[in-house]
N, C-alpha and C positions, 0 to 999 in steps of 0.2 A: 106654791110656799108663799108665804106671807114672810115679808121683810118687815123689823121691828126695829131697825135703825134707830130713828128718829127717837122714839119712844126711848131706847135702849139710852141712848147719849142724855135724856133729858131726866132721865134717873139716876145716871152718872152727875149732870151738872147738880140737880140738885143734894148728892149723895155728900157733894165736897162742898156744900156752902154749909149743908148738916154739920159735917163735920167741924168746921170751922167757927162755927157758931157756937158749938157742945166744948172747942175750948176755949173759945171767950168766956162763956160762960161756967166755967169749969174754973178758971186761972184767975178771975175775975178782972182782965184785963181788955181794952178796945185794940180794935183792927188797926194794923200799922202797914202800910203798902210796901215793900221792899222796894231799896233805890237799884235803879235800874245798873248802878256801880256796880252793887254787892253781885246781882244775878249776872253781871257778864263774868266776873271775877269767879266764882262758881261753877260757872260754863265751861270760862277755862282750864279751871283744874281739873274737872272732870273729861274733858276732851284729850289732858295733858297726861293722866292716869290712861286710861284709853287704850292710848297711843304706848305708854309702856307696860300694858297687859299687852299687847299684839305682841312688840316687840320683845319679851321675854316669852311670848308662846311660842314663839319662831326660833328661841335658840339664841336669840341674844341678850349680853350681857351689858344695862343701860345704866349712865352713871349723867346726870343734869346739873353742866354750868350754867349758870343764869349770864346773859350777856350784858356786857358793859355799857350801859345808856349813852347813848351819842352825846358826845359834846355841845 
């Protein structure tokens, strides 16, 4: 059996680059790197939602209350 992991990974990277290029050309815009703050907030929101979904699947009813900032 022949492994084709490197080739498959290379095709996936090329596909991602082509998708980005297609979007940029079709929308006539330039590439802008996302800021780390935005990425961190999206990661936090995704983690929070995943935890809520897991608790609901276990039968819990959950209400989130934001923690007050420290003075």
